[in-house]
TORZAVO-424477 format. One record per atom (N, C-alpha, C): x, y, z; residue number from 1. Coordinates in pm, 1 decimal, decimal comma. Example, Ala and Ser with C-alpha at 12.3 -4.5 7.8 and 13.67 -1.06 7.14 Angstrom:
// residues 2
{pt {1319,0; -569,0; 780,0}; 1}
{pt {1230,0; -450,0; 780,0}; 1}
{pt {1320,0; -330,0; 780,0}; 1}
{pt {1285,0; -225,0; 708,0}; 2}
{pt {1367,0; -106,0; 714,0}; 2}
{pt {1290,0; 3,0; 787,0}; 2}
This chain:
// residues 128
{pt {8050,2; 6097,9; -7106,5}; 1}
{pt {8147,4; 6186,7; -7154,7}; 1}
{pt {8164,4; 6300,0; -7033,1}; 1}
{pt {8078,2; 6345,9; -6989,8}; 2}
{pt {8077,1; 6465,7; -6907,8}; 2}
{pt {8141,0; 6383,2; -6752,4}; 2}
{pt {8109,4; 6266,5; -6729,2}; 3}
{pt {8139,9; 6188,5; -6628,2}; 3}
{pt {8289,1; 6190,0; -6630,9}; 3}
{pt {8358,0; 6156,0; -6746,1}; 4}
{pt {8499,8; 6126,3; -6749,6}; 4}
{pt {8585,2; 6291,8; -6747,8}; 4}
{pt {8485,8; 6378,5; -6805,1}; 5}
{pt {8546,4; 6501,6; -6785,6}; 5}
{pt {8537,0; 6556,4; -6639,9}; 5}
{pt {8436,3; 6525,3; -6569,6}; 6}
{pt {8427,5; 6553,2; -6423,0}; 6}
{pt {8528,9; 6496,6; -6337,0}; 6}
{pt {8585,5; 6359,4; -6402,5}; 7}
{pt {8681,9; 6300,0; -6282,5}; 7}
{pt {8808,9; 6359,2; -6335,0}; 7}
{pt {8844,7; 6362,4; -6451,2}; 8}
{pt {8968,6; 6401,5; -6476,9}; 8}
{pt {9004,3; 6552,0; -6438,7}; 8}
{pt {8888,7; 6648,7; -6433,9}; 9}
{pt {8937,2; 6768,6; -6391,2}; 9}
{pt {8971,2; 6750,5; -6229,6}; 9}
{pt {8878,5; 6665,2; -6161,6}; 10}
{pt {8882,6; 6665,6; -6028,7}; 10}
{pt {9018,1; 6611,9; -6000,3}; 10}
{pt {9090,7; 6515,9; -6080,2}; 11}
{pt {9222,3; 6469,5; -6073,3}; 11}
{pt {9334,9; 6568,8; -6091,5}; 11}
{pt {9305,3; 6659,9; -6186,2}; 12}
{pt {9413,1; 6767,6; -6234,0}; 12}
{pt {9386,8; 6880,7; -6120,0}; 12}
{pt {9289,9; 6893,8; -6064,2}; 13}
{pt {9289,2; 6998,0; -5964,6}; 13}
{pt {9342,8; 6942,3; -5838,7}; 13}
{pt {9315,0; 6811,6; -5781,8}; 14}
{pt {9388,2; 6771,8; -5662,3}; 14}
{pt {9515,2; 6750,4; -5678,1}; 14}
{pt {9589,3; 6710,6; -5802,3}; 15}
{pt {9715,6; 6705,9; -5832,2}; 15}
{pt {9790,7; 6862,1; -5808,1}; 15}
{pt {9721,8; 6939,6; -5872,4}; 16}
{pt {9745,1; 7088,5; -5872,6}; 16}
{pt {9761,0; 7126,9; -5698,0}; 16}
{pt {9667,8; 7095,9; -5625,4}; 17}
{pt {9688,7; 7126,1; -5501,6}; 17}
{pt {9791,2; 7075,7; -5404,5}; 17}
{pt {9827,9; 6959,5; -5442,4}; 18}
{pt {9919,3; 6869,1; -5387,2}; 18}
{pt {10060,8; 6926,0; -5413,6}; 18}
{pt {10068,9; 6973,7; -5519,5}; 19}
{pt {10209,0; 7020,8; -5576,7}; 19}
{pt {10237,5; 7152,4; -5526,8}; 19}
{pt {10140,1; 7231,9; -5476,2}; 20}
{pt {10193,5; 7352,1; -5429,5}; 20}
{pt {10213,9; 7328,8; -5266,1}; 20}
{pt {10347,8; 7409,9; -5230,0}; 21}
{pt {10363,3; 7399,0; -5074,9}; 21}
{pt {10226,3; 7473,8; -5010,6}; 21}
{pt {10257,4; 7375,7; -4880,9}; 22}
{pt {10118,6; 7430,9; -4781,3}; 22}
{pt {10156,4; 7545,9; -4711,6}; 22}
{pt {10114,5; 7656,3; -4732,1}; 23}
{pt {10142,3; 7809,7; -4700,2}; 23}
{pt {10061,0; 7839,6; -4560,2}; 23}
{pt {9985,6; 7768,8; -4503,8}; 24}
{pt {9886,0; 7831,8; -4416,7}; 24}
{pt {9953,4; 7748,2; -4262,0}; 24}
{pt {10042,7; 7663,3; -4263,4}; 25}
{pt {10108,3; 7609,1; -4133,0}; 25}
{pt {10218,3; 7684,6; -4107,1}; 25}
{pt {10283,4; 7630,2; -3992,5}; 26}
{pt {10402,6; 7690,6; -3948,4}; 26}
{pt {10514,9; 7604,5; -4002,5}; 26}
{pt {10596,4; 7714,2; -4065,5}; 27}
{pt {10745,3; 7684,1; -4122,2}; 27}
{pt {10819,4; 7627,6; -4033,6}; 27}
{pt {10922,0; 7554,6; -4052,9}; 28}
{pt {11030,1; 7550,9; -3973,7}; 28}
{pt {11123,7; 7650,8; -3986,8}; 28}
{pt {11183,8; 7665,0; -3871,4}; 29}
{pt {11269,9; 7812,2; -3860,5}; 29}
{pt {11398,3; 7752,0; -3925,7}; 29}
{pt {11480,5; 7870,5; -4019,4}; 30}
{pt {11612,9; 7853,1; -4051,9}; 30}
{pt {11715,8; 7863,5; -3941,4}; 30}
{pt {11827,6; 7790,4; -3974,8}; 31}
{pt {11932,6; 7805,3; -3899,9}; 31}
{pt {11954,6; 7954,7; -3840,9}; 31}
{pt {11958,5; 8039,8; -3927,3}; 32}
{pt {12024,1; 8181,4; -3893,0}; 32}
{pt {11930,5; 8245,3; -3811,3}; 32}
{pt {11796,4; 8225,1; -3796,3}; 33}
{pt {11714,1; 8280,3; -3711,0}; 33}
{pt {11708,6; 8212,8; -3586,2}; 33}
{pt {11772,2; 8085,8; -3573,7}; 34}
{pt {11778,1; 8028,8; -3448,1}; 34}
{pt {11910,1; 8089,1; -3385,3}; 34}
{pt {12016,1; 8087,3; -3475,2}; 35}
{pt {12132,2; 8171,8; -3403,2}; 35}
{pt {12104,7; 8286,0; -3351,9}; 35}
{pt {12035,8; 8381,1; -3434,0}; 36}
{pt {11995,5; 8510,7; -3380,8}; 36}
{pt {11928,7; 8529,4; -3256,8}; 36}
{pt {11836,1; 8410,1; -3244,1}; 37}
{pt {11760,4; 8410,2; -3122,8}; 37}
{pt {11865,0; 8363,6; -3017,4}; 37}
{pt {11939,0; 8279,7; -3015,8}; 38}
{pt {12045,2; 8224,8; -2927,3}; 38}
{pt {12134,0; 8340,7; -2875,2}; 38}
{pt {12177,1; 8428,1; -2988,2}; 39}
{pt {12270,9; 8533,6; -2932,3}; 39}
{pt {12193,0; 8634,2; -2870,9}; 39}
{pt {12069,3; 8668,2; -2900,0}; 40}
{pt {11986,9; 8784,0; -2836,4}; 40}
{pt {11957,3; 8729,2; -2674,1}; 40}
{pt {11922,0; 8601,6; -2665,4}; 41}
{pt {11925,8; 8567,9; -2541,4}; 41}
{pt {12039,6; 8556,6; -2436,5}; 41}
{pt {12163,9; 8526,9; -2512,6}; 42}
{pt {12282,1; 8508,0; -2428,2}; 42}
{pt {12309,2; 8663,4; -2422,8}; 42}
{pt {12275,8; 8763,3; -2501,1}; 43}
{pt {12329,3; 8918,4; -2457,4}; 43}
{pt {12219,2; 8941,9; -2352,4}; 43}
{pt {12082,0; 8912,4; -2324,3}; 44}
{pt {12000,8; 8946,4; -2234,0}; 44}
{pt {12061,2; 8898,3; -2114,1}; 44}
{pt {12110,7; 8776,9; -2101,3}; 45}
{pt {12162,6; 8703,4; -1987,4}; 45}
{pt {12270,1; 8795,8; -1925,4}; 45}
{pt {12356,0; 8808,1; -2041,4}; 46}
{pt {12483,6; 8899,2; -1993,8}; 46}
{pt {12474,6; 9027,7; -1949,9}; 46}
{pt {12350,1; 9095,6; -1984,3}; 47}
{pt {12318,3; 9213,4; -1955,7}; 47}
{pt {12235,1; 9239,6; -1836,6}; 47}
{pt {12184,0; 9146,2; -1775,1}; 48}
{pt {12118,6; 9152,4; -1636,6}; 48}
{pt {12223,3; 9167,2; -1513,1}; 48}
{pt {12342,4; 9088,3; -1506,4}; 49}
{pt {12421,6; 9119,9; -1429,1}; 49}
{pt {12501,4; 9250,8; -1423,8}; 49}
{pt {12518,7; 9297,3; -1544,1}; 50}
{pt {12579,6; 9432,1; -1572,5}; 50}
{pt {12506,3; 9563,4; -1533,7}; 50}
{pt {12392,8; 9525,8; -1557,7}; 51}
{pt {12277,4; 9647,3; -1507,0}; 51}
{pt {12289,7; 9643,2; -1332,0}; 51}
{pt {12256,7; 9529,1; -1271,2}; 52}
{pt {12271,3; 9509,3; -1151,5}; 52}
{pt {12378,7; 9558,8; -1083,7}; 52}
{pt {12492,9; 9544,3; -1154,5}; 53}
{pt {12637,7; 9592,7; -1105,8}; 53}
{pt {12634,1; 9738,8; -1124,5}; 53}
{pt {12592,8; 9799,7; -1253,4}; 54}
{pt {12595,1; 9930,6; -1252,2}; 54}
{pt {12514,9; 10003,8; -1138,5}; 54}
{pt {12387,6; 9952,3; -1108,1}; 55}
{pt {12297,6; 10009,6; -1027,0}; 55}
{pt {12347,4; 10012,4; -880,0}; 55}
{pt {12431,7; 9930,5; -830,4}; 56}
{pt {12486,6; 9896,5; -710,3}; 56}
{pt {12602,6; 10023,4; -701,5}; 56}
{pt {12672,8; 10039,6; -812,8}; 57}
{pt {12789,6; 10139,2; -825,6}; 57}
{pt {12716,6; 10248,7; -816,5}; 57}
{pt {12616,7; 10305,0; -884,9}; 58}
{pt {12549,9; 10428,6; -858,1}; 58}
{pt {12484,4; 10454,3; -725,7}; 58}
{pt {12438,6; 10364,7; -670,5}; 59}
{pt {12401,0; 10381,9; -528,8}; 59}
{pt {12498,9; 10404,0; -440,2}; 59}
{pt {12624,6; 10347,1; -450,5}; 60}
{pt {12721,3; 10375,1; -371,1}; 60}
{pt {12775,8; 10525,0; -397,9}; 60}
{pt {12782,6; 10558,5; -497,8}; 61}
{pt {12835,0; 10681,5; -576,2}; 61}
{pt {12713,5; 10788,7; -521,1}; 61}
{pt {12576,8; 10779,7; -510,2}; 62}
{pt {12502,8; 10867,5; -470,1}; 62}
{pt {12527,3; 10899,7; -308,3}; 62}
{pt {12561,9; 10770,4; -218,0}; 63}
{pt {12565,6; 10812,2; -85,4}; 63}
{pt {12725,6; 10867,4; -37,9}; 63}
{pt {12800,9; 10852,0; -153,4}; 64}
{pt {12927,7; 10940,6; -141,6}; 64}
{pt {12904,0; 11101,7; -185,9}; 64}
{pt {12839,6; 11111,1; -246,7}; 65}
{pt {12798,8; 11231,7; -315,5}; 65}
{pt {12690,5; 11324,5; -231,4}; 65}
{pt {12620,9; 11274,1; -155,5}; 66}
{pt {12517,4; 11326,7; -46,6}; 66}
{pt {12562,1; 11430,9; 14,3}; 66}
{pt {12483,8; 11531,9; 55,3}; 67}
{pt {12518,6; 11648,2; 107,3}; 67}
{pt {12455,1; 11632,4; 257,0}; 67}
{pt {12415,1; 11515,1; 287,1}; 68}
{pt {12368,3; 11483,1; 424,0}; 68}
{pt {12431,5; 11540,1; 541,3}; 68}
{pt {12399,0; 11586,9; 652,8}; 69}
{pt {12437,0; 11618,6; 773,4}; 69}
{pt {12479,5; 11494,6; 855,2}; 69}
{pt {12452,7; 11392,9; 806,0}; 70}
{pt {12476,2; 11278,0; 879,7}; 70}
{pt {12570,1; 11184,4; 790,6}; 70}
{pt {12673,3; 11155,1; 847,2}; 71}
{pt {12768,0; 11081,2; 764,5}; 71}
{pt {12815,0; 10960,8; 830,6}; 71}
{pt {12821,0; 10840,6; 780,9}; 72}
{pt {12864,6; 10732,2; 815,7}; 72}
{pt {13013,0; 10698,9; 811,2}; 72}
{pt {13092,2; 10697,9; 886,0}; 73}
{pt {13227,3; 10687,8; 880,0}; 73}
{pt {13268,7; 10563,9; 873,8}; 73}
{pt {13213,9; 10452,5; 969,4}; 74}
{pt {13281,9; 10320,9; 962,3}; 74}
{pt {13167,3; 10214,0; 1021,2}; 74}
{pt {13135,4; 10096,6; 955,9}; 75}
{pt {13071,3; 10008,7; 1015,3}; 75}
{pt {13133,2; 9881,9; 1041,5}; 75}
{pt {13121,1; 9809,8; 1161,6}; 76}
{pt {13185,5; 9705,4; 1200,6}; 76}
{pt {13092,3; 9592,5; 1231,9}; 76}
{pt {13083,5; 9492,8; 1165,8}; 77}
{pt {12984,4; 9379,8; 1230,0}; 77}
{pt {13025,6; 9304,5; 1322,7}; 77}
{pt {12948,0; 9287,0; 1418,6}; 78}
{pt {13016,9; 9207,3; 1570,2}; 78}
{pt {12917,4; 9075,5; 1577,9}; 78}
{pt {12827,9; 9059,3; 1470,9}; 79}
{pt {12761,4; 8947,3; 1499,8}; 79}
{pt {12656,8; 8940,4; 1367,2}; 79}
{pt {12573,3; 8828,4; 1379,1}; 80}
{pt {12488,1; 8827,5; 1263,3}; 80}
{pt {12380,8; 8944,5; 1245,5}; 80}
{pt {12340,8; 9003,3; 1364,0}; 81}
{pt {12231,0; 9119,2; 1360,4}; 81}
{pt {12293,5; 9238,7; 1445,4}; 81}
{pt {12420,2; 9215,8; 1468,0}; 82}
{pt {12466,5; 9323,3; 1574,8}; 82}
{pt {12587,7; 9419,3; 1491,9}; 82}
{pt {12587,2; 9541,3; 1503,1}; 83}
{pt {12675,3; 9607,1; 1436,0}; 83}
{pt {12714,7; 9722,5; 1535,5}; 83}
{pt {12846,6; 9789,2; 1490,9}; 84}
{pt {12901,8; 9908,2; 1552,2}; 84}
{pt {12917,2; 10015,4; 1436,8}; 84}
{pt {12837,0; 10120,1; 1465,1}; 85}
{pt {12850,6; 10225,9; 1362,1}; 85}
{pt {12897,5; 10357,9; 1412,6}; 85}
{pt {13025,1; 10398,5; 1346,8}; 86}
{pt {13066,3; 10534,8; 1362,8}; 86}
{pt {13018,0; 10630,5; 1285,9}; 86}
{pt {12932,3; 10733,3; 1336,5}; 87}
{pt {12857,2; 10816,1; 1277,9}; 87}
{pt {12921,4; 10976,2; 1302,6}; 87}
{pt {12922,0; 11061,6; 1215,5}; 88}
{pt {12944,0; 11205,3; 1236,4}; 88}
{pt {12830,2; 11270,0; 1202,2}; 88}
{pt {12788,4; 11372,4; 1312,5}; 89}
{pt {12686,7; 11456,0; 1298,2}; 89}
{pt {12724,3; 11599,4; 1380,6}; 89}
{pt {12717,0; 11707,1; 1277,4}; 90}
{pt {12733,6; 11825,7; 1342,5}; 90}
{pt {12854,6; 11854,1; 1392,2}; 90}
{pt {12990,9; 11775,1; 1329,2}; 91}
{pt {13107,2; 11793,9; 1398,4}; 91}
{pt {13134,6; 11692,7; 1542,4}; 91}
{pt {13045,3; 11619,8; 1556,8}; 92}
{pt {13058,4; 11507,0; 1673,1}; 92}
{pt {13062,3; 11381,5; 1591,5}; 92}
{pt {13135,5; 11307,4; 1657,1}; 93}
{pt {13152,9; 11151,6; 1615,5}; 93}
{pt {13061,7; 11070,7; 1726,8}; 93}
{pt {12985,1; 10992,8; 1703,5}; 94}
{pt {12907,1; 10911,7; 1803,1}; 94}
{pt {12938,9; 10772,2; 1750,2}; 94}
{pt {12953,1; 10674,3; 1847,7}; 95}
{pt {12971,6; 10533,9; 1844,5}; 95}
{pt {12831,6; 10478,8; 1860,0}; 95}
{pt {12780,6; 10398,5; 1768,4}; 96}
{pt {12630,7; 10359,9; 1786,2}; 96}
{pt {12648,9; 10182,0; 1777,9}; 96}
{pt {12564,7; 10126,8; 1870,4}; 97}
{pt {12548,0; 10002,3; 1868,0}; 97}
{pt {12424,2; 9989,4; 1795,6}; 97}
{pt {12405,0; 9881,9; 1706,1}; 98}
{pt {12283,6; 9867,8; 1653,9}; 98}
{pt {12263,1; 9716,2; 1654,3}; 98}
{pt {12134,6; 9658,4; 1711,0}; 99}
{pt {12096,2; 9526,6; 1679,4}; 99}
{pt {11991,8; 9539,0; 1630,6}; 99}
{pt {11922,6; 9435,5; 1605,2}; 100}
{pt {11783,4; 9406,7; 1525,0}; 100}
{pt {11669,4; 9486,3; 1585,2}; 100}
{pt {11661,4; 9514,1; 1702,2}; 101}
{pt {11568,6; 9578,0; 1767,5}; 101}
{pt {11581,6; 9727,2; 1817,9}; 101}
{pt {11729,5; 9751,8; 1853,1}; 102}
{pt {11761,1; 9866,0; 1925,8}; 102}
{pt {11865,1; 9939,4; 1866,4}; 102}
{pt {11885,8; 10079,4; 1857,7}; 103}
{pt {12001,7; 10155,4; 1827,7}; 103}
{pt {12044,7; 10234,3; 1962,2}; 103}
{pt {12166,0; 10205,0; 2023,7}; 104}
{pt {12215,0; 10283,7; 2148,5}; 104}
{pt {12322,7; 10375,3; 2117,6}; 104}
{pt {12334,4; 10484,5; 2152,4}; 105}
{pt {12465,2; 10570,2; 2146,5}; 105}
{pt {12546,0; 10529,2; 2260,6}; 105}
{pt {12666,0; 10458,9; 2219,0}; 106}
{pt {12752,0; 10411,8; 2320,9}; 106}
{pt {12843,1; 10501,3; 2370,7}; 106}
{pt {12888,7; 10599,3; 2272,7}; 107}
{pt {12993,2; 10698,4; 2332,4}; 107}
{pt {12978,4; 10819,5; 2215,5}; 107}
{pt {13027,0; 10939,1; 2273,8}; 108}
{pt {13044,7; 11061,3; 2175,5}; 108}
{pt {13189,8; 11090,5; 2184,5}; 108}
{pt {13212,9; 11151,8; 2053,9}; 109}
{pt {13372,4; 11192,7; 2047,2}; 109}
{pt {13367,4; 11318,2; 1968,3}; 109}
{pt {13483,1; 11395,7; 1982,0}; 110}
{pt {13490,9; 11511,6; 1901,9}; 110}
{pt {13509,6; 11460,6; 1774,5}; 110}
{pt {13559,6; 11548,2; 1664,0}; 111}
{pt {13567,9; 11488,9; 1532,4}; 111}
{pt {13703,3; 11462,9; 1481,1}; 111}
{pt {13794,9; 11517,2; 1602,2}; 112}
{pt {13953,7; 11481,4; 1566,8}; 112}
{pt {13980,8; 11335,4; 1547,1}; 112}
{pt {13914,9; 11255,3; 1629,8}; 113}
{pt {13916,0; 11088,2; 1607,2}; 113}
{pt {14042,1; 11048,5; 1702,2}; 113}
{pt {14135,3; 11128,2; 1760,7}; 114}
{pt {14227,1; 11093,7; 1844,4}; 114}
{pt {14184,8; 11052,9; 1989,3}; 114}
{pt {14064,7; 11106,4; 2006,3}; 115}
{pt {13999,0; 11053,2; 2146,5}; 115}
{pt {13955,9; 10922,8; 2138,3}; 115}
{pt {13901,4; 10858,3; 2034,3}; 116}
{pt {13859,5; 10720,3; 2012,3}; 116}
{pt {13968,6; 10631,2; 2022,0}; 116}
{pt {14086,0; 10659,4; 1950,1}; 117}
{pt {14214,8; 10581,1; 1975,1}; 117}
{pt {14253,3; 10588,9; 2119,9}; 117}
{pt {14268,4; 10700,5; 2192,3}; 118}
{pt {14322,9; 10707,8; 2331,4}; 118}
{pt {14218,1; 10617,2; 2398,7}; 118}
{pt {14086,3; 10636,2; 2393,2}; 119}
{pt {13985,2; 10565,4; 2471,9}; 119}
{pt {14015,6; 10394,4; 2465,0}; 119}
{pt {14032,1; 10365,2; 2317,1}; 120}
{pt {14047,5; 10216,9; 2289,9}; 120}
{pt {14187,5; 10188,0; 2367,1}; 120}
{pt {14289,8; 10250,1; 2365,7}; 121}
{pt {14416,6; 10215,9; 2427,2}; 121}
{pt {14409,7; 10195,7; 2577,6}; 121}
{pt {14317,8; 10280,6; 2636,4}; 122}
{pt {14304,6; 10277,4; 2766,2}; 122}
{pt {14213,3; 10150,4; 2820,9}; 122}
{pt {14114,3; 10118,5; 2724,1}; 123}
{pt {14021,1; 10011,2; 2756,6}; 123}
{pt {14104,4; 9870,2; 2737,8}; 123}
{pt {14196,5; 9870,6; 2623,5}; 124}
{pt {14291,7; 9757,5; 2629,3}; 124}
{pt {14388,5; 9734,3; 2731,0}; 124}
{pt {14435,6; 9844,1; 2811,8}; 125}
{pt {14542,9; 9831,5; 2880,9}; 125}
{pt {14452,2; 9790,0; 3037,7}; 125}
{pt {14338,4; 9826,3; 3056,9}; 126}
{pt {14264,9; 9806,9; 3158,0}; 126}
{pt {14233,8; 9637,3; 3159,9}; 126}
{pt {14217,0; 9604,0; 3061,5}; 127}
{pt {14169,6; 9452,6; 3031,6}; 127}
{pt {14310,6; 9381,5; 3071,6}; 127}
{pt {14409,6; 9405,4; 3041,4}; 128}
{pt {14531,3; 9341,8; 3080,6}; 128}
{pt {14571,1; 9337,6; 3211,3}; 128}
């Protein structure tokens, strides 16, 4: 008799355990959490270029608002690593030639700027 009682109690206990959901494992994510995850990821992917663009704008604004005595008036690229840079320092404009290894002062001008145009027109006339 006790044997039957033991077998029946074991059967009912095992059936009760099987009837309960397994709570210790990983549950499947519901669709709303998957969509929330997708939208958060899309937001972050869109936010990264916006932050980079904003930082570049702030950097350009910082250069424009700087109170430095050296101002870069114009930059003209003439090759992959060569540039002409027109710089104004203490009321004088200087034309600099910059390469990967050297920076050379090519000419100095007054700050009016007309001297540069005259010199370029003379140079063009001499070449013809």
